[in-house]
C-alpha positions as CSV (number, residue, x, y, z in Angstrom):
1,X,0.0,0.0,0.0
2,X,1.3,3.5,-0.9
3,X,-0.4,6.6,0.5
4,X,0.2,10.3,0.0
5,X,-0.6,13.1,2.6
6,X,0.3,16.6,3.4
7,X,1.4,15.7,7.0
8,X,2.3,12.4,8.6
9,X,2.0,12.5,12.4
10,X,3.8,9.8,14.3
11,X,2.3,9.2,17.8
12,X,-1.3,8.7,19.1
13,X,-0.9,10.6,22.3
14,X,-3.0,13.7,23.0
15,X,-0.4,16.0,21.4
16,X,-0.6,14.0,18.2
17,X,-4.4,13.8,18.0
18,X,-4.6,17.5,19.1
19,X,-2.3,18.3,16.2
20,X,-4.3,16.3,13.7
21,X,-7.4,18.3,14.8
22,X,-5.6,21.6,14.6
23,X,-4.4,20.9,11.1
24,X,-7.8,19.6,10.0
25,X,-9.4,22.8,11.2
26,X,-6.9,24.7,9.0
27,X,-7.8,22.6,6.0
28,X,-4.6,20.5,6.1
29,X,-4.8,16.8,5.4
30,X,-2.9,14.4,7.8
31,X,-2.4,10.7,8.5
32,X,-1.7,9.8,12.1
33,X,0.1,6.5,12.8
34,X,0.4,4.8,16.2
35,X,2.3,1.6,16.8
36,X,-0.2,0.5,19.5
37,X,-3.5,2.4,20.2
38,X,-4.4,5.9,21.2
39,X,-3.2,6.9,24.7
40,X,-0.7,4.0,24.8
41,X,2.0,6.2,26.4
42,X,2.0,9.0,28.9
43,X,-1.3,10.4,27.7
44,X,-3.0,7.3,29.1
45,X,-0.8,6.8,32.2
46,X,-1.0,10.1,34.1
47,X,-3.0,11.3,37.1
48,X,-5.6,13.2,35.0
49,X,-4.7,16.5,36.7
50,X,-5.5,19.7,34.8
51,X,-2.8,21.8,36.4
52,X,-3.5,25.2,37.9
53,X,0.3,25.6,37.7
54,X,0.7,25.6,41.4
55,X,2.9,22.5,41.4
56,X,5.6,24.3,39.4
57,X,5.6,27.8,40.8
58,X,9.0,27.4,42.5
59,X,10.9,25.0,40.2
60,X,9.5,26.1,36.7
61,X,7.5,29.3,36.8
62,X,7.3,29.5,32.9
63,X,5.6,26.1,32.8
64,X,3.4,27.1,35.7
65,X,2.2,30.2,33.8
66,X,1.6,28.0,30.6
67,X,-0.5,25.6,32.7
68,X,-2.6,28.4,34.1
69,X,-3.3,29.9,30.7
70,X,-4.0,26.6,29.0
71,X,-6.1,25.3,31.9
72,X,-8.4,28.3,31.5
73,X,-8.7,27.7,27.8
74,X,-9.5,24.0,28.1
75,X,-12.2,24.6,30.7
76,X,-14.0,26.6,28.0
77,X,-13.4,24.5,24.9
78,X,-13.2,21.0,26.4
79,X,-15.6,21.3,29.3
80,X,-17.1,17.9,28.6
81,X,-13.8,16.3,29.5
82,X,-13.2,18.2,32.7
83,X,-14.6,18.2,36.2
84,X,-13.8,21.6,37.7
85,X,-13.0,20.3,41.2
86,X,-10.8,23.0,42.5
87,X,-7.6,22.1,44.4
88,X,-5.9,22.5,47.7
89,X,-2.2,22.7,48.6
90,X,-1.8,21.4,52.2
91,X,1.1,21.4,54.6
92,X,1.6,19.1,57.5
93,X,3.8,19.3,60.6
94,X,7.5,19.3,59.6
95,X,7.0,20.9,56.1
96,X,9.3,23.8,55.1
97,X,7.8,26.9,56.7
98,X,9.6,29.2,54.3
99,X,8.1,27.5,51.3
100,X,4.7,27.7,52.9
101,X,5.1,31.4,53.5
102,X,6.5,32.1,50.0
103,X,3.8,30.0,48.1
104,X,1.3,32.9,47.6
105,X,4.0,35.2,46.2
106,X,5.3,32.4,43.9
107,X,1.8,31.8,42.6
108,X,1.3,35.5,41.9
109,X,4.6,35.7,40.0
110,X,3.1,33.2,37.5
111,X,-0.4,34.7,37.5
112,X,-2.0,31.9,39.4
113,X,-5.0,32.7,41.6
114,X,-4.5,31.5,45.2
115,X,-6.4,31.9,48.4
116,X,-5.4,31.0,52.0
117,X,-7.8,28.9,54.0
118,X,-8.0,28.2,57.7
119,X,-7.1,24.4,58.1
120,X,-10.3,23.9,60.1
121,X,-12.4,25.4,57.3
122,X,-10.6,23.1,54.7
123,X,-11.4,20.0,56.9
124,X,-15.1,21.0,57.0
125,X,-15.5,20.4,53.2
126,X,-12.6,17.8,52.9
127,X,-13.0,15.7,56.1
128,X,-10.4,13.1,54.8
129,X,-7.6,15.7,55.3
130,X,-5.2,15.1,58.1
131,X,-6.3,16.8,61.4
132,X,-2.7,18.0,61.8
133,X,-2.5,20.1,58.6
134,X,-0.9,23.4,59.5
135,X,-1.6,25.5,56.3
136,X,-3.9,25.3,53.3
137,X,-4.1,27.3,50.0
138,X,-6.9,27.0,47.5
139,X,-6.0,26.9,43.7
140,X,-7.9,26.3,40.4
141,X,-6.8,22.7,39.8
142,X,-9.3,20.4,38.0
143,X,-9.7,16.8,36.9
144,X,-9.6,15.8,33.2
145,X,-10.4,12.6,31.4
146,X,-7.4,12.0,29.1
147,X,-9.1,9.1,27.3
148,X,-12.2,11.1,26.4
149,X,-10.0,14.1,25.5
150,X,-7.8,12.1,23.1
151,X,-10.7,10.2,21.5
152,X,-12.7,13.4,20.9
153,X,-9.7,15.1,19.3
154,X,-9.1,12.2,16.9
155,X,-12.8,11.7,16.1
156,X,-13.1,15.4,15.2
157,X,-10.0,15.2,13.1
158,X,-11.3,12.2,11.3
159,X,-14.7,13.8,10.7
160,X,-12.7,16.6,9.0
161,X,-10.9,14.2,6.7
162,X,-7.8,13.1,8.7
163,X,-6.9,9.4,8.8
164,X,-5.8,7.2,11.7
165,X,-3.7,4.0,11.3
166,X,-3.5,2.1,14.6
167,X,-1.1,-0.7,15.2
168,X,1.2,0.8,12.7
169,X,4.9,1.2,13.4
170,X,7.6,3.3,11.7
171,X,10.3,1.1,10.3
172,X,12.5,3.5,8.3
173,X,12.7,6.9,6.6
174,X,13.8,7.2,3.0
175,X,15.8,10.5,3.0
176,X,17.0,12.3,-0.1
177,X,19.2,15.2,0.7
178,X,17.3,17.6,3.0
179,X,13.9,15.9,2.8
180,X,12.2,12.7,3.9
181,X,10.6,11.4,0.7
182,X,9.0,8.2,2.1
183,X,8.2,6.7,5.4
184,X,8.2,2.9,5.6
185,X,5.5,1.6,8.0
186,X,4.4,-1.8,9.1
187,X,1.0,-3.0,10.5
188,X,2.0,-4.9,13.7
189,X,-1.2,-7.0,13.5
190,X,-1.1,-8.1,9.9
191,X,2.5,-7.6,8.9
192,X,1.4,-5.5,5.9
193,X,4.0,-3.0,4.7
194,X,2.8,0.6,4.0
195,X,4.6,3.4,2.3
196,X,3.6,7.0,2.9
197,X,4.8,10.0,0.9
198,X,4.3,13.1,3.0
199,X,5.1,16.7,2.4
200,X,5.9,17.1,6.1
201,X,6.6,14.7,9.0
202,X,5.8,15.4,12.6
203,X,7.4,13.3,15.3
204,X,5.0,13.4,18.3
205,X,6.0,10.0,19.7
206,X,6.4,11.2,23.3
207,X,8.9,9.1,25.1
208,X,9.8,7.3,21.8
209,X,10.5,10.6,20.0
210,X,14.3,10.1,20.4
211,X,14.0,6.7,18.7
212,X,11.9,8.1,15.8
213,X,14.2,11.1,15.4
214,X,17.2,8.8,15.2
215,X,15.7,7.1,12.2
216,X,15.9,10.4,10.5
217,X,19.5,11.1,11.6
218,X,18.4,13.8,14.0
219,X,19.7,13.2,17.6
220,X,17.7,14.5,20.6
221,X,19.0,14.7,24.2
222,X,16.2,13.1,26.3
223,X,16.0,11.4,29.7
224,X,13.2,9.1,30.8
225,X,11.6,9.5,34.2
226,X,9.1,6.8,35.3
227,X,6.2,7.8,37.4
228,X,3.9,5.3,39.1
229,X,0.4,5.9,40.4
230,X,-2.4,4.2,42.4
231,X,-6.1,4.0,41.9
232,X,-8.3,3.8,45.0
233,X,-11.6,1.8,45.1
234,X,-13.6,4.9,46.2
235,X,-13.3,8.7,45.8
236,X,-11.7,10.1,48.9
237,X,-11.9,13.8,48.3
238,X,-14.0,16.2,46.1
239,X,-11.0,18.4,45.3
240,X,-7.5,17.8,44.1
241,X,-5.1,17.6,47.1
242,X,-1.4,18.6,46.7
243,X,1.3,18.5,49.3
244,X,2.5,22.1,50.0
245,X,6.1,21.5,49.3
246,X,8.4,21.3,46.2
247,X,7.4,18.5,43.9
248,X,8.1,15.1,45.4
249,X,6.8,11.5,45.6
250,X,3.3,10.7,46.7
251,X,2.2,14.3,46.9
252,X,-0.9,14.5,44.6
253,X,-4.4,13.0,45.1
254,X,-6.7,13.6,42.1
255,X,-10.4,12.7,42.1
256,X,-11.3,10.9,38.9
257,X,-15.0,10.1,38.6
258,X,-15.8,7.5,41.3
259,X,-12.2,6.9,42.4
260,X,-9.1,8.8,43.4
261,X,-5.6,8.7,41.8
262,X,-2.5,8.9,44.0
263,X,1.0,9.6,42.8
264,X,3.6,9.9,41.7
265,X,7.2,8.8,41.7
266,X,10.2,9.9,39.6
267,X,12.7,7.1,38.8
268,X,15.3,7.3,36.0
269,X,15.1,4.5,33.5
270,X,17.0,3.6,30.4
271,X,14.1,2.7,28.1
272,X,10.4,3.6,28.0
273,X,9.5,0.1,27.0
274,X,7.8,-2.5,29.3
275,X,7.6,-0.4,32.4
276,X,5.6,-1.4,35.4
277,X,5.1,-0.2,39.0
278,X,6.9,-1.9,41.8
279,X,5.9,-2.8,45.4
280,X,8.6,-0.5,46.7
281,X,7.1,2.4,44.8
282,X,3.6,1.6,46.0
283,X,4.7,1.5,49.6
284,X,6.5,4.8,49.3
285,X,3.6,6.6,47.5
286,X,1.1,5.3,50.2
287,X,3.3,6.4,53.1
288,X,3.9,9.9,51.7
289,X,0.2,10.4,50.6
290,X,-1.2,9.3,54.0
291,X,0.5,12.3,55.6
292,X,-2.1,14.4,53.7
293,X,-5.0,11.9,53.8
294,X,-4.5,9.3,56.5
295,X,-7.3,7.0,55.1
296,X,-4.8,6.0,52.3
297,X,-3.2,3.7,54.8
298,X,-6.3,1.5,55.0
299,X,-8.1,2.1,51.7
300,X,-8.2,-0.6,49.0
301,X,-6.3,0.1,45.8
302,X,-7.7,-1.3,42.6
303,X,-4.5,-1.2,40.6
304,X,-1.2,0.7,40.0
305,X,0.2,1.9,36.7
306,X,3.3,3.6,35.3
307,X,4.0,6.2,32.7
308,X,7.2,7.7,31.3
309,X,7.9,11.5,31.3
310,X,10.0,12.4,28.2
311,X,12.2,15.1,29.7
312,X,14.3,17.2,27.3
313,X,17.9,17.8,28.4
314,X,20.7,15.9,30.1
315,X,21.1,14.5,33.6
316,X,20.8,17.0,36.4
317,X,22.7,16.7,39.7
318,X,19.5,17.8,41.5
319,X,17.5,14.9,40.1
320,X,14.9,14.5,37.4
321,X,12.3,16.7,39.2
322,X,14.6,19.7,38.6
323,X,14.4,19.3,34.8
324,X,12.0,21.7,33.2
325,X,8.5,20.4,32.3
326,X,8.1,22.8,29.4
327,X,7.8,21.3,25.9
328,X,10.4,21.4,23.1
329,X,9.7,22.0,19.4
330,X,12.6,21.0,17.1
331,X,12.6,22.2,13.4
332,X,15.6,20.0,12.7
333,X,17.1,22.5,10.2
334,X,20.4,22.1,12.0
335,X,20.1,18.4,11.2
336,X,19.8,19.1,7.5
337,X,16.1,18.4,7.3
338,X,13.5,20.7,5.8
339,X,10.3,18.6,6.3
340,X,10.8,17.0,9.7
341,X,9.6,18.3,13.1
342,X,9.7,16.9,16.6
343,X,7.3,18.0,19.4
344,X,7.8,16.4,22.8
345,X,7.9,17.1,26.5
346,X,5.3,19.3,28.1
347,X,2.2,18.4,30.1
348,X,-1.2,17.0,29.4
349,X,-2.5,20.5,30.4
350,X,-0.5,22.2,27.7
351,X,-1.2,19.7,24.8
352,X,-3.3,22.2,22.9
353,X,-0.7,24.9,22.9
354,X,2.0,22.3,21.9
355,X,-0.2,21.3,18.9
356,X,-0.8,25.0,18.0
357,X,2.9,25.9,17.9
358,X,3.7,22.7,15.9
359,X,0.9,23.4,13.4
360,X,2.1,27.0,13.0
361,X,5.5,25.7,12.0
362,X,4.2,23.0,9.7
363,X,1.7,25.3,8.0
364,X,4.4,27.9,7.4
365,X,6.3,25.3,5.5
366,X,3.3,24.2,3.5
367,X,2.4,27.8,2.6
368,X,-0.9,27.6,4.6
369,X,-1.9,30.9,6.2
370,X,-5.1,29.7,8.0
371,X,-4.9,30.6,11.7
372,X,-5.3,28.3,14.7
373,X,-8.9,28.2,16.0
374,X,-8.6,25.6,18.8
375,X,-8.4,28.4,21.4
376,X,-12.0,29.2,20.8
377,X,-13.5,26.2,18.8
378,X,-15.3,23.8,21.2
379,X,-14.2,20.2,21.1
380,X,-17.2,18.2,19.9
381,X,-18.4,15.2,21.9
382,X,-18.4,12.0,19.9
383,X,-20.2,8.7,20.0
384,X,-16.9,6.9,20.5
385,X,-15.7,8.9,23.5
386,X,-18.8,9.1,25.6
387,X,-18.4,5.7,27.2
388,X,-15.2,6.5,29.0
389,X,-17.2,8.7,31.4
390,X,-17.9,7.0,34.8
391,X,-21.6,6.4,35.2
392,X,-22.6,7.2,31.6
393,X,-23.2,3.6,30.6
394,X,-25.6,2.7,33.5
395,X,-27.5,6.0,33.1
396,X,-28.2,5.3,29.5
397,X,-29.0,1.7,30.2
398,X,-31.6,2.7,32.9
399,X,-33.0,5.3,30.6
400,X,-33.5,2.9,27.7
401,X,-35.2,0.2,29.8
402,X,-34.4,-2.5,27.3
403,X,-34.8,-5.9,29.0
404,X,-32.7,-7.6,26.3
405,X,-29.8,-5.3,26.8
406,X,-27.9,-7.4,29.3
407,X,-25.0,-6.1,31.5
408,X,-21.6,-7.5,30.4
409,X,-19.5,-5.6,32.9
410,X,-21.1,-5.6,36.4
411,X,-18.5,-3.5,38.2
412,X,-19.0,-0.5,35.8
413,X,-22.5,-1.5,34.6
414,X,-21.6,-1.6,30.9
415,X,-24.4,-3.2,28.8
416,X,-24.2,-5.0,25.6
417,X,-25.5,-2.0,23.6
418,X,-22.3,0.0,24.6
419,X,-20.1,-2.8,23.3
420,X,-22.1,-2.9,20.1
421,X,-21.7,0.9,19.7
422,X,-18.0,0.8,20.1
423,X,-17.6,-2.2,17.7
424,X,-19.7,-0.4,15.1
425,X,-17.7,2.8,15.5
426,X,-14.4,1.0,15.0
427,X,-15.7,-1.0,12.0
428,X,-17.1,2.2,10.4
429,X,-13.5,3.6,10.4
430,X,-12.1,0.3,9.1
431,X,-10.3,-0.3,12.4
432,X,-9.6,-3.7,13.9
433,X,-11.6,-4.8,17.0
434,X,-10.1,-6.3,20.1
435,X,-10.7,-6.4,23.8
436,X,-8.1,-3.8,24.5
437,X,-9.6,-1.4,22.0
438,X,-13.0,-1.7,23.6
439,X,-11.4,-1.2,27.0
440,X,-9.7,2.0,25.9
441,X,-13.1,3.4,24.7
442,X,-15.2,2.3,27.7
443,X,-15.1,1.5,31.4
444,X,-14.7,-2.3,31.0
445,X,-11.9,-3.8,33.1
446,X,-11.7,-0.6,35.3
447,X,-13.7,-1.8,38.3
448,X,-12.9,-4.0,41.3
449,X,-12.6,-7.2,39.3
450,X,-10.2,-5.6,36.8
451,X,-11.6,-7.5,33.8
452,X,-11.7,-10.9,35.5
453,X,-15.3,-11.5,34.7
454,X,-16.3,-8.9,32.1
455,X,-13.3,-9.9,30.0
456,X,-14.7,-13.4,29.7
457,X,-18.2,-12.3,29.0
458,X,-17.3,-9.8,26.3
459,X,-14.9,-12.2,24.6
460,X,-17.7,-14.8,24.5
461,X,-20.1,-12.2,23.2
462,X,-17.7,-11.1,20.4
463,X,-17.3,-14.8,19.5
464,X,-21.1,-15.3,19.3
465,X,-21.3,-12.1,17.1
466,X,-18.6,-13.4,14.7
467,X,-16.1,-10.7,15.7
468,X,-13.6,-13.2,17.0
469,X,-12.8,-16.9,16.3
470,X,-11.8,-19.3,19.0
471,X,-8.1,-18.7,18.8
472,X,-8.5,-14.9,18.5
473,X,-10.7,-14.9,21.6
474,X,-8.2,-16.6,23.8
475,X,-5.3,-14.5,22.5
476,X,-7.4,-11.3,23.1
477,X,-8.4,-12.4,26.6
478,X,-4.9,-13.3,27.5
479,X,-3.4,-10.0,26.3
480,X,-6.2,-8.0,28.0
481,X,-5.8,-9.8,31.4
482,X,-2.0,-9.6,31.2
483,X,-2.3,-5.9,30.8
484,X,-4.5,-5.7,33.9
485,X,-2.2,-8.0,35.9
486,X,0.7,-5.6,35.6
487,X,-1.2,-3.1,37.7
488,X,-2.8,-5.6,40.1
489,X,0.3,-7.4,41.2
490,X,1.9,-4.6,43.2
491,X,-1.3,-4.0,45.3
492,X,-2.0,-7.6,46.2
493,X,-3.0,-7.5,49.8
494,X,-6.2,-7.9,51.8
495,X,-9.4,-8.2,49.7
496,X,-7.4,-7.8,46.4
497,X,-5.3,-10.9,47.2
498,X,-8.4,-13.0,48.0
499,X,-10.1,-11.9,44.8
500,X,-7.0,-12.6,42.7
501,X,-6.9,-16.2,44.1
502,X,-10.5,-16.7,42.8
503,X,-9.5,-15.2,39.4
504,X,-6.5,-17.5,39.1
505,X,-8.7,-20.5,39.7
506,X,-11.2,-19.4,37.0
507,X,-8.7,-18.4,34.4
508,X,-6.2,-21.1,34.8
509,X,-8.4,-24.0,36.0
510,X,-11.4,-23.4,33.7
511,X,-9.8,-21.7,30.6
512,X,-6.2,-22.9,30.8
513,X,-5.0,-19.2,30.6
514,X,-1.6,-19.3,32.2
515,X,-0.9,-15.6,32.4
């Protein structure tokens, strides 16, 4: 297969999909390729925090200001993906009193609204807070659904003529003097080779941007910082809770629908591939987090997960947290390339601005003068993205009152009609259907059983509907459950351990699934 396009975008994170949408709104055609599926990297492995900027006011004031500005924009144009929770920065006994006193000034320096609260007042509306907190400041943090955000960006881009190729990996660039003439791709599911002849190539591969740039002979200095997080079985607070100190481990608790997400760590790694949380990380996160919210010592954790921060620069003697969190846009002119661009680094909160600046550069090379409109153009909701929202599936199921629409995922109350809707949406776009793709676009596998029961039910249903044959079903189920196991293993104690013993008996004893 040989394709032509104005812009080839490499990477299906939120920066890549945001760029596809930005370009499409300017009338520029693009193809986005992703070696796995959307949100496979850091865009799907973060704490879902829409930053007020307060976390970076001391270490990186420029990024703090960027977060504040972009957070305000996203609350207007992507309101359907955001819960405007508000946030607190809390200090406990022993925290640095100078940092506590300086915090309002540091926020003002970056234009971040902040208000001091009496600790007793804060505990009235957040009773889970430690009774020994000594200072509290209120900021404009919020919670954002990265899966819904990414899907809506890609769906809108596709509706405007862009194309998505999932499970498609870059194998090589054919370079002629100062230009990349062809990009050689391979479908990782079918083995099919694909050639793309683009006018411009954008490397938005996140933590894999260095590898992609190396294919083009364009070196990038990058370090990899792994961050691990935990998901609780219930929502512990209504607001985001941050530790009032310089960024460290276990100092953010973010409400996400019906649960809370606790993180994070910062561990240097050599490669972004095959990362997973460790028991040591989980213990450290829990210990640090419980200083803010003591209930974390006794709460049940559903799972843990890890993402990789692609940090631009070289090793710092002060640790990876001292490396700036701003993004980097490389035009690669110094590498002798006229049609290759890399965008990497940054935050989920600043993805739209990253896409805007990248699109400005690409459009200037294409001779396109259309301006960016994503600052004001609302992000449309889509059929594909709606099912990532907690509680949406059961509400629609109750409203429809169809006795034949059986529940396939009991933890998250996902009925058969939702699975049908997602399968139809993927088929309409000529996409492959598998259990992981459905999980990305819905709430299946995200409840207490972590896919132990719904994985079997949905696989059986897909087999009955002719979407899978027997061998495909077992392969799908094994891959899906292995993905969940990576996150379950580090939190196996108490009720989780008991439930996992039952799951092992079912999966290994009944289905012969040695995971």
